[in-house]
matplotlib code that plots the C-alpha trace (Angstrom):
import matplotlib.pyplot as plt

x = [32.5, 33.3, 36.2, 34.0, 31.8, 34.2, 35.7, 31.7, 31.1, 34.3, 33.7, 30.4, 32.1, 34.5, 31.8, 29.3, 32.7, 33.5, 30.4, 29.9, 33.4, 32.2, 29.1, 31.6, 33.3, 29.8, 29.3, 32.8, 32.0, 29.0, 31.7, 33.2, 32.7, 32.3, 29.9, 30.8, 27.7, 29.1, 32.4, 33.8, 34.9, 38.7, 41.4, 44.1, 47.9, 51.2, 55.0, 57.9, 60.1, 63.9, 63.6, 65.0, 64.2, 61.6, 58.4, 59.1, 57.7, 60.9, 60.7, 57.4, 58.3, 60.7, 57.7, 56.3, 53.0, 50.8, 47.2, 46.5, 43.1, 43.0, 40.0, 42.1, 44.4, 47.7, 50.3, 54.2, 56.5, 58.8, 61.5, 61.5, 60.2, 58.2, 55.3, 54.1, 50.2, 48.6, 44.9, 42.1, 38.4, 36.8, 33.4, 32.4, 28.9, 28.3, 29.3, 31.5, 28.7, 26.6, 29.6, 29.0, 30.4, 33.9, 35.9, 38.6, 41.1, 41.8, 44.7, 44.1, 45.1, 47.7, 50.5, 53.0, 55.8, 54.7, 52.4, 52.9, 49.9, 50.5, 47.8, 48.4, 46.4, 48.9, 50.7, 54.1, 52.8, 53.3, 52.4, 52.7, 49.2, 50.6, 52.8, 51.6, 53.6, 52.8, 55.9, 55.9, 53.8, 51.3, 49.3, 47.3, 45.3, 42.2, 40.9, 41.7, 45.1, 42.7, 43.5, 45.7, 43.2, 43.5, 41.0, 40.1, 38.1, 35.3, 36.8, 39.7, 38.2, 38.6, 43.2, 45.3, 46.3, 49.6, 50.6, 54.1, 54.0, 57.1, 56.2, 58.1, 55.6, 54.3, 50.4, 48.4, 46.4, 43.6, 42.8, 39.0, 37.3, 34.6, 31.9, 33.9, 29.8, 29.9, 33.6, 33.9, 30.1, 31.9, 35.1, 33.6, 32.3, 35.3, 37.4, 34.9, 35.5, 39.2, 39.0, 36.8, 38.7, 42.1, 40.4, 39.3, 42.9, 44.1, 42.4, 43.4, 46.3, 46.3, 44.3, 46.6, 49.5, 47.8, 46.9, 51.1, 52.1, 49.8, 49.9, 53.8, 52.4, 54.6, 51.6, 50.0, 53.4, 53.7, 50.1, 50.4, 53.9, 52.5, 48.5, 50.5, 53.4, 50.8, 48.9, 51.4, 52.7, 49.5, 48.8, 52.5, 51.2, 48.0, 49.3, 48.7, 51.7, 51.4, 48.5, 50.0, 54.4, 54.2, 53.7, 56.8, 58.7, 58.0, 59.1, 62.6, 62.5, 62.5, 63.1, 59.6, 58.0, 60.7, 61.9, 57.8, 56.5, 60.1, 58.6, 54.9, 56.3, 58.6, 56.3, 53.7, 55.6, 56.8, 53.0, 52.2, 55.3, 54.7, 50.6, 50.1, 53.3, 55.9, 53.7, 50.9, 53.3, 55.1, 59.1, 59.2, 56.7, 58.4, 61.4, 59.6, 58.2, 61.7, 63.0, 60.9, 61.5, 65.2, 64.8, 62.6, 64.7, 67.4, 66.5, 65.6, 69.0, 70.3, 67.6, 68.9, 72.5, 71.3, 69.8, 72.7, 75.1, 72.3, 72.1, 69.9, 66.7, 65.0, 65.8, 64.6, 62.0, 59.2, 60.5, 61.6, 58.5, 56.6, 59.3, 58.3, 54.7, 55.5, 57.1, 54.6, 52.1, 54.5, 54.5, 50.7, 49.9, 52.3, 50.8, 47.8, 48.7, 50.8, 47.9, 45.8, 48.1, 48.0, 44.2, 43.6, 46.1, 43.5, 45.3, 41.8, 43.1, 44.9, 41.3, 40.9, 44.8, 43.3, 40.1, 42.5, 44.8, 42.9, 40.4, 43.2, 44.6, 41.5, 41.8, 45.3, 44.0, 41.1, 44.6, 46.5, 43.8, 43.5, 47.2, 46.5, 43.4, 43.4, 40.8, 39.9, 36.0, 37.8, 37.7, 36.8, 39.4, 42.0, 41.2, 40.6, 43.4, 42.7, 39.1, 41.1, 43.1, 40.8, 38.5, 42.3, 42.5, 39.3, 39.3, 42.9, 42.0, 38.9, 41.8, 44.2, 41.2, 39.6, 43.2, 43.5, 39.8, 41.2, 44.0, 42.6, 40.0, 42.9, 44.8, 41.6, 40.9, 44.4, 43.7, 41.1, 42.4, 45.1, 43.0, 40.9, 44.2, 45.7, 41.9, 42.4, 45.6, 44.9, 41.9, 44.0, 46.6, 43.7, 42.6, 45.3, 45.8, 42.4, 43.4, 47.1, 45.0, 42.6, 45.5, 47.2, 43.2, 43.1, 46.1, 46.1, 42.2, 41.8, 38.0, 36.2, 32.9, 35.1, 37.7, 34.6, 33.4, 37.2, 37.0, 33.6, 34.2, 37.6, 35.4, 33.3, 36.1, 37.0, 34.1, 34.5, 37.6, 35.8, 32.2, 31.4, 28.9, 26.4, 24.8, 26.0, 24.2, 24.6, 21.6, 21.0, 18.2, 17.2, 13.7, 11.7, 12.8, 15.9, 18.6, 19.6, 22.8, 23.9, 27.7, 27.8, 24.7, 22.2, 19.6, 19.7, 17.7, 14.8, 14.7, 15.5, 12.6, 10.8, 12.6, 11.8, 8.8, 8.3, 11.2, 11.7, 10.6, 13.3, 16.0, 15.6, 15.4, 18.2, 20.1, 19.3, 20.7, 23.3, 22.0, 23.5, 20.2, 20.7, 17.6, 15.7, 13.8, 12.2, 12.4, 10.8, 14.3, 16.3, 16.4, 16.4, 15.7, 17.5, 20.3, 21.1, 23.2, 22.6, 25.6, 24.8, 28.3, 27.0, 24.2, 23.4, 20.8, 18.2, 20.1, 22.0, 24.5, 24.4, 25.8, 23.0, 24.9, 23.5, 25.8, 26.1, 25.3, 22.2, 23.2, 23.1, 26.2, 27.1, 27.4, 31.0, 31.3, 28.8, 30.4, 33.8, 31.7, 30.6, 33.4, 35.2, 32.4, 32.8, 36.8, 36.2, 33.7, 35.5, 38.6, 36.6, 34.6, 39.0, 39.7, 36.6, 37.5, 41.2, 39.5, 38.3, 41.1, 43.0, 40.5, 40.4, 43.9, 43.6, 40.8, 38.9, 35.7, 33.5, 33.7, 35.3, 38.1, 42.0, 43.2, 46.7, 49.0, 47.6, 47.2, 50.9, 52.2, 49.8, 51.9, 54.9, 54.3, 52.7, 56.1, 58.0, 55.9, 55.6, 59.6, 60.6, 58.2, 58.8, 55.4, 53.7, 50.5, 48.4, 48.0, 44.4, 43.9, 40.1, 39.4, 35.3, 34.6, 32.4, 32.8, 32.5, 29.7, 27.8, 28.8, 28.4, 24.6, 23.7, 25.8, 29.0, 26.0, 25.4, 28.5, 29.8, 26.7, 28.0, 31.7, 30.8, 28.4, 30.8, 33.1, 30.8, 29.9, 33.9, 34.9, 31.8, 33.0, 36.5, 37.9, 38.6, 42.0, 41.7, 42.8, 40.5, 41.9, 40.8, 44.2, 42.2, 39.1, 37.3, 40.4, 40.6, 44.1, 42.7, 45.6, 45.1, 48.0, 48.7, 46.6, 48.2, 47.1, 44.4, 42.7, 42.5, 41.5, 38.4, 37.5, 37.5, 36.1, 33.0, 32.4, 32.4, 29.7, 27.6, 28.8, 27.3, 23.7, 23.6, 21.7, 21.8, 19.5, 16.1, 18.4, 18.8, 22.1, 24.7, 28.2, 31.2, 34.7, 38.2, 41.1, 44.6, 46.3, 49.7, 51.8, 54.7, 57.0, 60.5, 63.3, 60.8, 62.2, 59.2, 56.1, 55.1, 57.1, 54.0, 51.8, 52.4, 52.6, 48.8, 48.2, 49.6, 47.2, 44.4, 45.1, 45.0, 41.9, 40.6, 42.0, 41.4, 37.2, 36.2, 34.6, 37.7, 40.5, 44.0, 47.5, 50.4, 52.0, 55.6]
y = [-78.5, -78.3, -75.1, -73.4, -72.7, -71.8, -69.1, -68.4, -67.7, -65.7, -63.8, -63.3, -62.0, -59.7, -57.4, -57.1, -56.4, -53.5, -51.9, -52.0, -49.9, -47.5, -47.3, -47.0, -44.1, -42.6, -42.4, -40.7, -37.9, -36.7, -36.2, -34.0, -29.7, -28.5, -25.6, -25.1, -22.8, -18.9, -19.1, -15.3, -13.6, -12.7, -10.8, -12.8, -11.3, -13.2, -12.2, -14.8, -15.1, -16.7, -19.6, -19.9, -15.9, -15.3, -12.8, -9.7, -6.2, -5.6, -8.1, -7.5, -4.0, -5.5, -7.8, -7.0, -8.1, -8.9, -9.2, -12.8, -13.0, -17.1, -17.9, -18.0, -20.9, -20.2, -21.9, -23.1, -23.9, -26.5, -26.6, -25.6, -22.5, -20.0, -17.4, -14.9, -15.5, -11.7, -11.7, -9.4, -10.0, -8.1, -8.8, -9.2, -11.1, -9.3, -6.3, -5.8, -5.5, -8.9, -11.5, -14.1, -17.2, -18.0, -18.8, -21.1, -20.3, -23.3, -24.1, -27.2, -29.9, -29.7, -31.0, -28.6, -28.5, -26.1, -22.5, -19.9, -17.9, -14.2, -11.4, -7.9, -5.3, -2.1, -1.4, -2.7, -4.5, -8.7, -11.8, -14.5, -17.0, -20.6, -22.7, -26.0, -28.8, -32.5, -34.1, -32.1, -33.6, -31.1, -31.4, -28.9, -30.3, -31.1, -31.6, -33.9, -33.5, -33.0, -28.9, -26.9, -25.4, -21.8, -20.6, -16.8, -15.3, -13.2, -9.6, -11.0, -10.9, -7.4, -8.2, -8.3, -12.7, -13.6, -17.3, -18.0, -21.0, -24.0, -25.6, -28.4, -29.4, -27.5, -28.7, -25.0, -24.2, -22.6, -20.6, -19.5, -18.8, -21.1, -20.5, -22.6, -24.3, -25.4, -26.5, -28.7, -30.5, -31.6, -32.4, -34.2, -36.4, -36.3, -37.9, -40.6, -41.8, -42.1, -43.0, -46.2, -46.8, -46.7, -49.1, -51.6, -51.6, -51.9, -54.8, -56.6, -56.7, -57.4, -60.7, -61.4, -61.8, -63.2, -66.1, -66.0, -66.2, -69.9, -71.4, -69.5, -69.3, -66.4, -65.4, -64.0, -61.7, -60.5, -59.4, -57.8, -56.1, -54.7, -53.3, -52.1, -50.4, -48.9, -47.8, -46.6, -43.9, -42.9, -41.4, -39.9, -38.1, -36.8, -35.5, -37.7, -38.1, -34.7, -36.1, -38.8, -39.2, -43.1, -41.5, -39.6, -43.2, -43.0, -39.7, -39.6, -36.0, -35.9, -40.1, -40.9, -40.9, -42.6, -45.3, -45.7, -46.4, -49.4, -50.9, -51.0, -52.7, -54.8, -56.7, -56.5, -58.9, -60.9, -61.1, -62.0, -64.4, -65.9, -66.5, -68.2, -69.7, -71.7, -73.5, -70.9, -69.5, -69.5, -69.5, -66.1, -64.2, -65.6, -64.8, -60.7, -61.2, -62.7, -59.3, -56.4, -57.7, -57.5, -54.0, -52.6, -54.6, -52.3, -49.2, -49.9, -49.6, -47.1, -44.3, -46.1, -45.1, -42.3, -41.2, -42.0, -39.6, -37.0, -36.4, -33.0, -34.6, -30.9, -29.6, -33.1, -33.9, -33.6, -35.6, -38.3, -38.7, -38.8, -41.7, -43.8, -42.8, -44.4, -47.2, -48.1, -47.8, -49.9, -52.0, -52.2, -53.1, -56.5, -57.5, -58.1, -59.3, -61.7, -62.1, -62.7, -64.8, -67.1, -66.9, -68.7, -71.3, -72.7, -71.2, -70.2, -67.8, -65.8, -64.3, -62.5, -60.7, -59.5, -58.3, -56.9, -54.8, -53.6, -51.8, -50.2, -49.3, -47.7, -45.7, -45.0, -43.7, -41.2, -40.2, -39.4, -37.5, -35.1, -34.7, -33.1, -30.8, -30.9, -29.2, -28.8, -30.3, -33.2, -35.3, -38.7, -38.4, -37.0, -39.9, -42.7, -44.5, -45.1, -46.0, -48.4, -49.7, -50.6, -53.1, -54.3, -55.4, -56.8, -58.8, -59.7, -61.2, -63.1, -64.8, -65.8, -66.9, -69.2, -70.3, -71.3, -72.8, -74.7, -76.1, -77.2, -79.1, -80.4, -80.9, -82.8, -85.0, -85.7, -87.0, -88.6, -90.3, -91.3, -92.5, -94.6, -95.8, -96.7, -98.3, -99.9, -101.1, -102.0, -103.9, -106.0, -107.0, -107.8, -110.1, -110.9, -112.2, -114.4, -116.5, -117.0, -117.9, -120.4, -121.7, -123.1, -124.2, -125.8, -127.5, -127.8, -129.3, -132.5, -132.1, -130.8, -129.4, -127.4, -126.6, -125.0, -123.6, -121.7, -120.0, -119.5, -117.4, -115.2, -114.6, -112.8, -111.7, -109.9, -108.1, -107.0, -105.4, -102.9, -101.7, -103.3, -106.7, -109.1, -110.6, -111.7, -114.0, -115.0, -115.0, -116.4, -115.6, -117.9, -116.1, -116.0, -118.5, -116.6, -119.5, -118.1, -119.4, -118.0, -117.0, -115.8, -114.7, -117.9, -115.6, -114.1, -117.3, -117.1, -113.0, -113.7, -115.0, -111.8, -109.5, -112.1, -112.0, -107.9, -106.7, -109.4, -107.3, -104.1, -107.0, -108.9, -106.0, -104.1, -107.6, -107.6, -104.2, -103.9, -101.7, -101.0, -101.0, -100.0, -101.4, -101.4, -104.1, -104.8, -108.7, -110.6, -112.7, -110.1, -108.3, -103.8, -103.1, -104.5, -102.1, -103.8, -103.0, -104.9, -105.7, -106.9, -109.2, -111.0, -110.0, -112.7, -113.2, -115.3, -115.3, -112.6, -113.0, -110.7, -110.6, -109.4, -107.6, -106.8, -104.1, -103.2, -99.6, -97.6, -95.0, -94.5, -96.0, -92.6, -93.2, -93.5, -96.0, -97.7, -98.3, -99.2, -101.3, -103.0, -103.6, -105.0, -107.5, -108.4, -108.7, -110.3, -112.8, -113.9, -114.9, -116.4, -118.3, -118.9, -120.4, -122.9, -124.4, -124.0, -126.4, -128.9, -128.7, -130.5, -132.1, -134.2, -135.0, -135.7, -136.7, -140.2, -139.5, -141.4, -141.1, -137.4, -139.1, -138.7, -140.8, -143.2, -140.3, -137.8, -139.6, -140.4, -137.4, -135.9, -138.9, -138.0, -134.2, -135.7, -137.4, -134.7, -132.4, -134.7, -135.4, -132.1, -131.5, -134.5, -135.6, -139.5, -139.9, -142.6, -144.3, -146.7, -149.0, -149.5, -152.5, -152.7, -156.4, -158.9, -155.9, -158.3, -159.6, -156.8, -156.2, -160.0, -159.5, -156.3, -155.5, -152.8, -149.9, -150.5, -151.4, -148.0, -146.5, -148.3, -147.6, -143.7, -144.0, -146.1, -143.1, -140.4, -141.8, -142.3, -139.0, -137.7, -140.5, -138.6, -135.2, -132.9, -133.0, -136.2, -137.3, -139.8, -141.5, -144.2, -146.9, -149.0, -151.1, -151.2, -150.4, -146.2, -145.2, -142.7, -140.6, -139.5, -136.4, -135.9, -138.6, -141.4, -145.2, -145.7, -142.1, -143.8, -146.8, -145.4, -143.2, -145.6, -148.2, -146.0, -145.4, -149.1, -149.2, -146.9, -148.3, -151.6, -150.1, -148.1, -150.5, -149.0, -148.1, -150.4, -153.1, -153.1, -153.4, -154.2, -153.1, -154.1, -153.8, -154.7, -151.9, -152.0, -149.1, -148.3, -145.1, -143.0, -143.4, -140.9, -143.7, -145.2, -144.8, -143.7, -143.6, -147.1, -148.4, -147.3, -147.6, -151.5, -152.2, -150.4, -153.4, -156.1, -155.4, -154.9, -158.6, -159.7, -158.3, -160.7, -163.4, -162.8, -162.1, -159.0, -155.5, -155.2, -152.6, -153.8, -151.9, -152.8, -153.7, -154.2]
z = [-89.3, -86.0, -87.3, -89.2, -86.7, -84.2, -86.9, -86.6, -83.5, -83.0, -86.0, -84.3, -81.7, -82.8, -84.7, -81.7, -79.8, -82.0, -82.3, -78.4, -78.8, -81.0, -79.0, -75.6, -78.1, -78.8, -75.1, -74.5, -76.9, -74.7, -72.1, -74.2, -73.2, -76.7, -74.6, -71.7, -70.2, -69.1, -70.9, -71.1, -74.3, -74.2, -75.6, -76.3, -77.1, -77.0, -77.2, -77.6, -74.2, -74.4, -72.6, -68.7, -68.0, -65.0, -65.8, -63.2, -64.1, -65.9, -68.2, -68.8, -69.9, -72.7, -74.4, -77.6, -77.3, -80.7, -81.2, -81.5, -83.8, -84.6, -82.5, -79.1, -81.2, -79.6, -82.9, -81.4, -83.8, -83.9, -81.1, -77.1, -77.8, -74.4, -75.4, -73.1, -73.3, -72.9, -71.6, -71.1, -70.8, -73.1, -72.6, -68.8, -68.9, -66.1, -63.1, -60.3, -57.7, -59.7, -59.6, -56.9, -58.4, -59.5, -63.0, -64.3, -66.8, -69.2, -71.2, -73.1, -74.9, -71.5, -74.0, -72.7, -70.4, -67.7, -67.2, -65.0, -64.1, -63.3, -62.5, -63.0, -60.5, -61.6, -63.8, -62.1, -60.5, -61.1, -58.8, -59.6, -58.5, -59.8, -61.7, -63.5, -65.3, -66.4, -64.4, -61.3, -58.4, -56.8, -53.6, -54.5, -57.8, -57.5, -61.6, -64.2, -65.8, -69.1, -68.7, -67.3, -65.1, -62.8, -60.4, -60.8, -58.2, -58.9, -58.7, -60.9, -64.1, -64.5, -63.8, -66.6, -66.7, -68.3, -69.1, -69.6, -71.9, -72.1, -74.7, -77.5, -79.7, -82.7, -80.6, -80.7, -78.0, -76.5, -73.7, -72.7, -69.3, -68.2, -65.6, -62.2, -61.8, -64.7, -65.3, -61.9, -62.8, -66.0, -65.2, -62.4, -64.6, -66.5, -64.0, -62.9, -66.2, -66.7, -62.5, -63.6, -67.2, -65.2, -62.4, -64.6, -66.3, -63.0, -62.2, -65.5, -64.9, -61.4, -61.7, -64.7, -62.0, -59.7, -62.2, -62.8, -59.7, -59.4, -63.0, -63.6, -67.3, -68.9, -70.7, -67.8, -67.1, -70.5, -70.4, -67.5, -67.8, -71.6, -69.7, -66.8, -68.8, -71.4, -68.9, -67.3, -70.5, -70.9, -67.8, -67.9, -71.0, -70.0, -66.7, -64.4, -63.1, -60.9, -59.0, -57.2, -56.8, -57.3, -60.8, -61.2, -60.5, -64.2, -65.7, -66.0, -67.4, -71.4, -71.4, -69.8, -72.6, -74.9, -72.0, -71.2, -75.2, -75.4, -72.7, -74.1, -77.1, -76.0, -73.1, -76.3, -78.5, -76.0, -74.7, -78.5, -78.7, -75.3, -76.3, -79.1, -79.5, -81.3, -83.2, -83.3, -86.6, -89.3, -89.9, -91.0, -88.7, -86.0, -87.2, -87.9, -83.7, -83.1, -84.8, -83.4, -80.2, -80.7, -82.0, -79.5, -76.4, -78.7, -78.4, -75.0, -74.2, -76.0, -74.1, -71.5, -71.9, -72.7, -69.6, -68.0, -69.9, -69.7, -73.6, -74.4, -76.5, -75.9, -79.4, -80.9, -79.1, -80.9, -84.1, -81.9, -80.7, -84.1, -84.5, -81.7, -82.5, -86.1, -85.0, -82.3, -85.4, -87.9, -84.6, -83.9, -87.9, -87.3, -84.7, -86.2, -88.8, -87.1, -85.4, -87.9, -89.8, -86.6, -86.1, -89.9, -89.2, -87.2, -83.1, -81.7, -79.5, -82.3, -82.4, -79.1, -80.1, -84.0, -82.6, -79.8, -81.5, -84.4, -82.3, -80.1, -84.1, -84.5, -81.2, -81.7, -85.5, -83.5, -81.4, -84.4, -85.8, -82.6, -83.2, -86.5, -84.8, -81.3, -81.0, -77.0, -78.0, -78.8, -75.9, -76.9, -79.7, -77.3, -75.2, -77.5, -76.0, -72.5, -73.8, -76.6, -74.0, -71.5, -74.7, -75.8, -72.0, -71.6, -74.8, -73.8, -70.8, -72.2, -75.0, -71.7, -69.9, -73.1, -73.3, -69.6, -69.8, -72.5, -71.4, -68.0, -70.8, -72.4, -68.8, -67.8, -70.6, -70.2, -66.4, -67.5, -70.0, -67.7, -64.7, -67.7, -68.7, -65.2, -64.6, -67.9, -67.1, -63.3, -64.7, -67.0, -64.0, -62.0, -65.0, -65.8, -61.9, -61.2, -64.9, -63.1, -59.8, -62.1, -63.4, -60.1, -58.6, -61.7, -61.4, -57.5, -57.4, -57.0, -56.8, -60.2, -58.6, -56.1, -58.2, -60.9, -57.3, -56.7, -60.0, -59.6, -56.4, -57.9, -60.5, -57.7, -55.3, -59.3, -59.6, -56.1, -56.3, -58.6, -56.6, -53.5, -53.9, -52.2, -54.5, -58.1, -61.1, -64.5, -66.6, -70.6, -72.6, -75.4, -76.9, -74.1, -71.7, -68.7, -67.3, -64.0, -62.6, -58.9, -58.5, -55.7, -53.0, -52.7, -51.2, -54.5, -55.4, -54.6, -55.4, -59.1, -59.6, -58.5, -60.5, -64.0, -62.5, -63.0, -64.8, -67.6, -70.0, -69.4, -68.9, -71.5, -73.9, -72.2, -72.6, -76.2, -77.2, -74.3, -71.9, -68.4, -66.4, -62.5, -60.2, -57.1, -55.9, -52.3, -52.3, -49.5, -48.5, -48.9, -45.2, -47.1, -50.5, -53.0, -55.2, -58.6, -61.8, -65.1, -68.0, -70.5, -71.8, -75.6, -77.8, -80.3, -83.0, -80.4, -77.2, -75.3, -71.7, -69.0, -65.0, -62.5, -59.4, -55.8, -54.4, -51.0, -51.6, -51.6, -53.4, -58.0, -59.3, -61.7, -65.9, -65.9, -63.1, -64.9, -68.6, -67.2, -65.2, -68.3, -70.1, -67.1, -66.2, -70.6, -70.4, -66.5, -68.2, -70.8, -68.8, -66.4, -69.5, -70.2, -67.0, -66.9, -70.6, -69.2, -66.3, -68.6, -70.7, -67.5, -66.2, -69.4, -68.6, -64.9, -64.0, -64.4, -66.8, -65.4, -61.4, -60.9, -59.3, -60.5, -63.1, -62.2, -63.6, -61.7, -58.6, -58.6, -58.8, -56.1, -53.6, -54.7, -53.9, -50.7, -49.7, -50.5, -48.6, -45.4, -45.6, -45.5, -42.9, -40.7, -40.8, -41.1, -44.3, -45.0, -48.3, -48.5, -51.8, -52.0, -54.5, -54.7, -53.7, -56.5, -59.2, -62.3, -60.2, -61.3, -64.5, -65.9, -63.7, -64.6, -67.6, -68.1, -68.4, -64.8, -63.6, -64.2, -61.9, -59.6, -59.6, -60.1, -57.5, -55.2, -55.8, -54.7, -51.8, -50.8, -51.3, -49.8, -46.4, -46.9, -45.0, -47.3, -47.8, -48.8, -52.4, -54.6, -57.8, -59.6, -60.0, -63.0, -63.0, -59.6, -58.2, -56.1, -54.1, -50.9, -50.0, -46.3, -45.5, -42.3, -41.1, -38.6, -39.6, -36.6, -38.2, -41.3, -40.5, -38.6, -41.1, -43.6, -41.5, -41.3, -45.1, -45.4, -42.3, -44.7, -48.1, -46.6, -45.3, -48.9, -50.8, -55.1, -57.4, -58.5, -58.2, -54.3, -54.9, -52.1, -52.1, -49.6, -50.1, -49.4, -48.1, -47.3, -45.8, -45.6, -43.2, -44.7, -42.0, -41.8, -44.4, -46.6, -50.3, -52.1, -53.1, -55.1, -51.9, -50.2, -52.1, -52.8, -49.2, -49.2, -52.3, -50.0, -47.0, -49.8, -50.6, -46.5, -46.6, -49.6, -48.4, -44.8, -46.5, -47.7, -46.6, -43.9, -43.4, -42.7, -42.3, -43.1, -40.9, -41.5]

ax = plt.figure().add_subplot(projection="3d")
ax.plot(x, y, z, "-o")
ax.set_aspect("equal")
plt.show()
């Protein structure tokens, strides 16, 4: 469906540009000098003169002039010929005393090698007025090269005029005398038209050269080479070489046309191959294109060698020129077919080539019709190639621009995909690091709540790596009930009530639909207006989850970042849930479910690790063995459920009385083992004594049960054999406390 639509648009564009070309051709036709006012009726005679001979009074007396009555069209046979035309005014428009304006003697079309203009005042007196050539620079030229134009004064109209014409093509010529004022008006219009056309073509070529310098794409260079060589060829052919010393560099005498035409064909095929590319052509079409490149390269080599050996082409110039035109026509038809085939194969840019060269084929056909009937009134056919080249260059420029835009879009898409892939990879790496950190925290942690808090903190930092945050909350929606949980930023707790009270329907709708919502909210608990982003996590039949992020910046978040955050939040939350599940599994294996302290196995592992660490760093630490006094009596009096609650309360009070780096483990029954890193015995005794004071002064529960505890402390010193030896020392100190009345702390003394 997309390809059909694109082809339809391109076809419509082709028709519009073709109609525009036809319209412009009509405008060019309006500039033709079909009926110049003030034309003078002339009488024309002609005679043949040997080539290389100069016209003078003696030569003139030997020439045999014959009347020429073919509507002023002078026919030339094939081969290099020289003819002398004698021109007299047969019907003077004004008497001699009434003539004020000058006249212009015109010879057209200008496809002859040179023309010399002579005037004869009296018999035997011949004066050379001017010599004009197509490829010889003349600073005095001020007319366009569409004609050979000689100025004739008002009093020179009664004189006899001679034109010596060197011609090597069998084109007929038209001679006339027109009013100078009318001709200058027409010539100015033609000159303005040509300057505009050439300026457009030259600008397009230079712009693409600039693109080539920056982008280094061969198609830009071959485009500029093709357009510039074609432009120089046309200007040389139309006689503009005589108006510019720069263009004379491309003259090369008789070889100029062939050399430039060959370069045009060669650069056109190289441009086609570089523009469409290898994948845009079938194998046969690519072979045909390469064959034509080889033929033009071979022809270019032959022309260069012929120029170096100075091979005379005068006798065969017309035949060679016709051969070049035929080769160019065949080449043009092939380029149209090749570009059309590539376009049908799905190459969008080839459609521009097809359109451009189709228009050029129309222009070539118009130009060839002028060669068959070179009427002086057919200016629009004579200069069809210039107009065709302008439109061709413009369409090819559009094709290159379209190719460049397509390339840039593909490049931007690739960069975006690469950026997204890199960002996704970085996010996955961040999530993997988060999972690894959560595992380390779980393995090293000795307090369940502290471990969960540390994992949540790492999760918030994970989100903060993507966008700066000030608070994070988790929302669970079940029906119309919200279950908020603050992960970071306690100030958000009270603000959540204000948000849910006013934004509850929108939040509920967004979470149930899985939509990202951005909003700003003013809460009394916030120092300024809060900027919030709601990210959906999971949607089920009657339940949905999401994250509420409070952002640091006030600026809106673009849609791309919102989508990235939404995807990242889902993956990160899944990783957080996995980390929590991992912690739950690890907790079941490491922690005592009743007291939430380490079990005996985990306590022994921590003790071994602590001993190795302090032995390596030459530091001491203490181990305390703690027993709950009269625990059996509590079980017997109140039952085991109350006894279990007492143990849990005892463990919470014990952990709350110890330093943060202390490790507490249930060693069995009502016995606990406490590890106090980097703590000497005196300090350990003081800490545990304070615990006993709190324990005695804090009756528990509805039964107002009072506790006491016996504690034994052993200090690790360098040279101790192992951890279990330290435990035995603490156990001995514990029994010493029991034997001495309980509710006391005893330090083991060797």
